[in-house]
Backbone as CSV, one residue per row, in Angstrom:
resi,resn,N_x,N_y,N_z,CA_x,CA_y,CA_z,C_x,C_y,C_z
1,UNK,87.196,88.753,130.679,87.434,88.285,129.340,87.812,86.811,129.426
2,UNK,87.213,85.996,128.623,87.503,84.559,128.659,88.820,84.259,127.948
3,UNK,89.334,83.070,128.178,90.618,82.673,127.593,90.557,82.644,126.070
4,UNK,89.399,82.315,125.506,89.302,82.266,124.042,89.304,83.668,123.443
5,UNK,88.821,84.666,124.181,88.781,86.017,123.654,90.104,86.755,123.822
6,UNK,90.952,86.306,124.739,92.221,86.990,124.980,93.081,86.979,123.729
7,UNK,93.098,85.891,123.001,93.909,85.801,121.793,93.374,86.662,120.655
8,UNK,92.155,87.130,120.769,91.574,87.961,119.735,91.980,89.433,119.879
9,UNK,92.594,89.794,121.012,93.028,91.168,121.230,94.196,91.454,120.296
10,UNK,94.172,92.610,119.668,95.226,92.981,118.735,96.500,93.301,119.508
11,UNK,97.556,92.556,119.237,98.831,92.758,119.921,99.910,92.998,118.879
12,UNK,100.843,93.864,119.232,101.926,94.206,118.315,103.264,93.821,118.904
13,UNK,104.232,93.544,118.030,105.582,93.259,118.505,106.581,94.292,118.005
14,UNK,106.105,95.312,117.351,106.988,96.365,116.864,106.330,97.153,115.756
15,UNK,107.132,97.938,115.079,106.613,98.748,113.984,107.744,99.073,113.026
16,UNK,107.378,99.374,111.790,108.329,99.787,110.764,108.101,101.258,110.463
17,UNK,109.177,101.993,110.247,109.096,103.398,109.860,109.661,103.509,108.451
18,UNK,108.873,104.066,107.554,109.311,104.246,106.172,109.362,105.735,105.861
19,UNK,110.508,106.184,105.371,110.697,107.589,105.007,110.793,107.659,103.495
20,UNK,109.919,108.476,102.881,109.867,108.598,101.429,110.020,110.060,101.027
21,UNK,110.594,110.289,99.875,110.622,111.635,99.320,111.812,112.473,99.723
22,UNK,112.909,111.851,100.193,114.104,112.609,100.542,115.036,112.608,99.341
23,UNK,115.494,113.791,98.916,116.413,113.892,97.782,117.701,113.135,98.076
24,UNK,118.151,112.349,97.139,119.425,111.663,97.262,119.397,110.424,98.142
25,UNK,118.247,109.994,98.599,118.181,108.799,99.442,117.028,107.921,98.968
26,UNK,117.252,106.619,98.938,116.160,105.717,98.538,115.120,105.617,99.646
27,UNK,113.914,105.229,99.265,112.889,104.952,100.272,113.409,103.827,101.150
28,UNK,113.273,103.993,102.451,113.872,103.037,103.368,112.887,102.657,104.460
29,UNK,112.837,101.351,104.777,112.019,100.853,105.878,112.955,100.513,107.025
30,UNK,112.675,101.066,108.202,113.538,100.884,109.371,112.706,100.331,110.516
31,UNK,113.094,99.184,111.040,112.358,98.579,112.153,113.149,98.635,113.454
32,UNK,114.198,99.463,113.499,115.052,99.506,114.691,114.627,100.552,115.715
33,UNK,113.596,101.328,115.437,113.120,102.305,116.420,112.482,101.567,117.594
34,UNK,112.613,102.140,118.793,112.071,101.514,120.002,110.657,101.996,120.287
35,UNK,110.429,103.306,120.147,109.097,103.824,120.473,108.714,104.962,119.538
36,UNK,107.417,105.139,119.399,106.870,106.254,118.645,105.678,106.789,119.442
37,UNK,105.597,108.095,119.578,104.466,108.723,120.277,103.972,109.901,119.454
38,UNK,102.749,110.303,119.740,102.161,111.450,119.056,101.568,111.048,117.726
39,UNK,101.394,112.034,116.874,100.855,111.785,115.550,99.346,111.684,115.491
40,UNK,98.668,112.067,116.586,97.212,111.975,116.556,96.605,113.218,115.901
41,UNK,95.431,113.038,115.339,94.707,114.147,114.743,93.976,114.872,115.859
42,UNK,94.220,116.161,115.982,93.595,116.994,117.017,92.735,118.049,116.326
43,UNK,91.708,118.470,117.018,90.853,119.541,116.492,90.842,120.655,117.516
44,UNK,91.296,121.816,117.081,91.314,122.944,118.005,89.894,123.476,118.200
45,UNK,89.615,123.989,119.381,88.321,124.603,119.656,88.438,126.104,119.476
46,UNK,87.490,126.661,118.761,87.477,128.092,118.524,86.421,128.705,119.422
47,UNK,86.833,129.723,120.181,85.900,130.392,121.083,85.277,131.586,120.362
48,UNK,83.992,131.709,120.515,83.276,132.834,119.903,82.189,133.289,120.865
49,UNK,81.784,134.532,120.738,80.684,135.030,121.569,79.493,135.266,120.660
50,UNK,78.362,134.772,121.096,77.177,134.990,120.274,76.694,136.419,120.485
51,UNK,76.181,137.013,119.459,75.781,138.419,119.532,74.528,138.630,120.377
52,UNK,73.689,137.623,120.471,72.446,137.809,121.215,72.592,137.509,122.696
53,UNK,73.245,136.418,123.049,73.295,136.032,124.458,74.588,136.455,125.149
54,UNK,75.581,136.851,124.387,76.883,137.261,124.930,77.563,136.138,125.716
55,UNK,77.158,134.909,125.499,77.763,133.763,126.160,78.881,133.207,125.291
56,UNK,79.875,132.684,125.955,80.964,132.049,125.213,80.473,130.744,124.610
57,UNK,80.821,130.541,123.375,80.487,129.310,122.687,81.756,128.773,122.041
58,UNK,81.846,127.481,121.982,83.003,126.843,121.370,82.542,126.012,120.193
59,UNK,83.263,126.133,119.121,82.938,125.317,117.955,84.220,124.684,117.430
60,UNK,84.084,123.530,116.780,85.275,122.875,116.261,85.967,123.750,115.225
61,UNK,87.270,123.804,115.329,88.061,124.583,114.379,88.823,123.668,113.442
62,UNK,89.979,124.106,113.071,90.808,123.396,112.117,91.459,122.158,112.747
63,UNK,91.526,121.093,111.983,92.203,119.878,112.445,93.699,120.012,112.166
64,UNK,94.503,119.475,113.064,95.946,119.453,112.869,96.493,118.149,113.421
65,UNK,97.734,117.844,113.084,98.374,116.612,113.532,99.452,116.984,114.535
66,UNK,99.451,116.305,115.689,100.450,116.598,116.712,101.825,116.080,116.281
67,UNK,102.848,116.569,116.960,104.210,116.149,116.641,104.380,114.648,116.815
68,UNK,105.235,114.079,116.018,105.528,112.646,116.021,106.942,112.484,116.570
69,UNK,107.095,111.716,117.653,108.395,111.544,118.293,108.856,110.098,118.158
70,UNK,109.994,109.918,117.502,110.603,108.596,117.334,111.836,108.530,118.218
71,UNK,112.000,107.436,118.957,113.219,107.268,119.748,113.753,105.861,119.557
72,UNK,115.061,105.766,119.583,115.707,104.473,119.405,117.210,104.635,119.386
73,UNK,117.891,103.519,119.368,119.345,103.536,119.356,119.849,103.809,117.949
74,UNK,120.924,104.573,117.855,121.486,104.941,116.554,121.968,103.699,115.825
75,UNK,121.680,103.650,114.536,122.145,102.552,113.693,122.766,103.139,112.434
76,UNK,123.511,102.325,111.722,124.152,102.765,110.481,123.186,102.735,109.304
77,UNK,122.042,102.100,109.494,121.157,101.828,108.359,120.136,102.927,108.074
78,UNK,120.176,104.042,108.770,119.161,105.091,108.580,119.609,106.121,107.548
79,UNK,119.869,105.660,106.330,120.383,106.541,105.283,119.380,107.616,104.886
80,UNK,118.111,107.272,104.797,117.101,108.260,104.418,116.990,109.348,105.488
81,UNK,116.999,108.954,106.759,116.919,109.930,107.845,118.162,110.819,107.865
82,UNK,119.339,110.219,107.660,120.572,111.009,107.644,120.582,112.014,106.497
83,UNK,120.151,111.586,105.311,120.088,112.504,104.166,119.100,113.627,104.443
84,UNK,117.984,113.291,105.067,116.965,114.288,105.404,117.520,115.293,106.415
85,UNK,118.245,114.802,107.440,118.862,115.695,108.426,119.896,116.607,107.773
86,UNK,120.706,116.059,106.875,121.716,116.865,106.193,121.074,117.931,105.324
87,UNK,120.001,117.560,104.606,119.283,118.554,103.790,118.740,119.673,104.673
88,UNK,118.185,119.300,105.827,117.619,120.301,106.733,118.704,121.223,107.281
89,UNK,119.842,120.654,107.641,120.929,121.455,108.204,121.537,122.397,107.168
90,UNK,121.669,121.920,105.925,122.266,122.732,104.866,121.267,123.674,104.218
91,UNK,119.969,123.389,104.384,118.954,124.194,103.713,118.867,123.896,102.237
92,UNK,119.268,122.694,101.845,119.219,122.303,100.439,118.248,121.149,100.259
93,UNK,117.870,120.925,99.030,116.986,119.793,98.739,115.610,119.996,99.363
94,UNK,114.858,118.926,99.386,113.512,118.972,99.941,113.589,118.812,101.453
95,UNK,113.056,119.766,102.193,113.103,119.713,103.649,111.964,118.894,104.233
96,UNK,110.994,118.526,103.421,109.844,117.749,103.887,109.867,116.363,103.260
97,UNK,109.380,115.399,104.029,109.315,114.020,103.532,108.049,113.366,104.062
98,UNK,107.649,112.286,103.440,106.488,111.510,103.881,106.975,110.367,104.761
99,UNK,106.258,110.118,105.857,106.630,109.068,106.811,105.426,108.161,107.012
100,UNK,105.653,106.849,106.917,104.608,105.860,107.194,105.062,105.002,108.363
101,UNK,104.155,104.762,109.298,104.434,103.893,110.428,103.488,102.704,110.326
102,UNK,104.073,101.511,110.213,103.296,100.294,110.037,103.509,99.382,111.234
103,UNK,102.489,99.211,112.079,102.620,98.269,113.191,102.768,96.842,112.684
104,UNK,103.556,96.050,113.410,103.749,94.640,113.079,103.080,93.813,114.173
105,UNK,102.156,92.956,113.775,101.432,92.125,114.739,102.348,91.037,115.301
106,UNK,101.933,90.423,116.383,102.693,89.342,117.012,102.916,88.197,116.027
107,UNK,101.963,87.995,115.142,102.073,86.918,114.150,103.060,87.250,113.033
108,UNK,103.518,88.504,112.970,104.431,88.927,111.912,103.731,89.629,110.769
109,UNK,102.394,89.588,110.750,101.631,90.276,109.716,101.688,91.778,109.946
110,UNK,101.540,92.519,108.875,101.535,93.977,108.960,100.111,94.475,109.205
111,UNK,99.969,95.432,110.114,98.688,96.102,110.339,98.610,97.279,109.361
112,UNK,97.444,97.907,109.210,97.362,99.070,108.328,98.329,100.177,108.770
113,UNK,98.939,100.823,107.779,99.931,101.861,108.039,99.265,103.177,108.433
114,UNK,99.988,103.955,109.217,99.595,105.330,109.537,100.509,106.224,108.697
115,UNK,99.915,107.037,107.824,100.685,107.836,106.870,100.685,109.304,107.273
116,UNK,101.871,109.872,107.343,102.044,111.283,107.691,102.758,111.949,106.520
117,UNK,102.152,113.022,105.992,102.676,113.654,104.789,103.312,115.004,105.105
118,UNK,104.302,115.345,104.274,104.992,116.635,104.363,105.532,116.889,105.766
119,UNK,106.247,115.925,106.319,106.828,116.067,107.656,108.082,116.931,107.594
120,UNK,108.306,117.663,108.649,109.469,118.518,108.794,110.174,118.128,110.086
121,UNK,111.493,118.020,110.060,112.231,117.693,111.279,112.239,118.921,112.181
122,UNK,111.708,118.762,113.406,111.659,119.874,114.373,112.866,119.860,115.303
123,UNK,113.113,118.702,115.887,114.192,118.584,116.867,114.868,117.228,116.726
124,UNK,116.149,117.240,117.020,116.929,116.015,117.063,117.712,116.059,118.362
125,UNK,117.623,115.000,119.133,118.362,114.942,120.387,119.276,113.724,120.352
126,UNK,120.570,114.003,120.361,121.563,112.938,120.411,122.429,113.229,121.630
127,UNK,122.403,112.351,122.621,123.203,112.618,123.821,124.692,112.554,123.505
128,UNK,125.505,113.241,124.297,126.946,113.210,124.039,127.506,111.799,124.223
129,UNK,128.475,111.471,123.387,129.118,110.165,123.479,130.292,110.259,124.454
130,UNK,130.445,109.248,125.271,131.563,109.197,126.206,132.728,108.443,125.573
131,UNK,133.905,108.982,125.731,135.097,108.361,125.181,135.307,106.972,125.792
132,UNK,135.506,105.994,124.943,135.773,104.641,125.401,134.538,103.851,125.801
133,UNK,133.361,104.458,125.747,132.140,103.766,126.136,131.608,102.950,124.965
134,UNK,131.136,101.766,125.255,130.535,100.935,124.210,129.012,100.898,124.343
135,UNK,128.479,101.752,125.217,127.032,101.808,125.392,126.376,102.359,124.128
136,UNK,125.250,101.819,123.735,124.552,102.348,122.557,124.040,103.762,122.827
137,UNK,123.983,104.561,121.778,123.538,105.949,121.892,122.094,106.019,121.435
138,UNK,121.234,106.553,122.291,119.815,106.655,121.985,119.525,108.043,121.421
139,UNK,118.889,108.086,120.262,118.528,109.358,119.646,117.017,109.541,119.673
140,UNK,116.601,110.796,119.653,115.188,111.147,119.605,115.004,112.125,118.451
141,UNK,114.071,111.826,117.562,113.776,112.687,116.424,112.310,113.089,116.516
142,UNK,112.063,114.403,116.473,110.693,114.925,116.544,110.336,115.499,115.178
143,UNK,109.219,115.029,114.627,108.747,115.461,113.309,107.424,116.203,113.451
144,UNK,107.209,117.178,112.585,105.919,117.864,112.544,105.262,117.543,111.207
145,UNK,104.249,116.654,111.243,103.531,116.340,110.001,102.575,117.472,109.633
146,UNK,102.380,117.651,108.345,101.399,118.634,107.866,100.034,117.984,107.701
147,UNK,100.044,116.767,107.162,98.779,116.068,106.905,98.879,114.632,107.365
148,UNK,97.726,114.044,107.668,97.639,112.660,108.126,96.560,111.972,107.326
149,UNK,96.804,110.715,106.943,95.770,109.983,106.210,95.908,108.497,106.499
150,UNK,94.894,107.914,107.115,94.848,106.467,107.293,94.148,105.878,106.082
151,UNK,94.568,104.698,105.655,93.848,104.072,104.534,92.412,103.777,104.914
152,UNK,91.521,103.948,103.981,90.093,103.733,104.252,89.748,102.278,104.293
């Protein structure tokens, strides 16, 4: 790749996470997450046997979205996520919310958002805090989206 083409490669310096649709919490954009993984659209393969040849055949089945894992250090500013966790723990309010992940380019411009609808909190991992420690606490939140839609 030549030096002039290297700058044309899409590079990111972070991403914003927006949580919408949580009862009692405003829509909030959070850029303090460190990493996000998963969230890809997968298509399961369905195995069937043909009646004439008795050979196994595979055909595309239903599409689904894999779990979305967000990790980062705990901050005070995640009011929408906290309200969503409290609703889930109490079994009150809406247990599902919409999540958008918007990559931020090196130039500061926003890339197209990845939208995940009707997400449900599956797991939350918060390590134990040590008494007297000033080390930041890293949390991991795993979401299960129902639907995925990229803007056309």
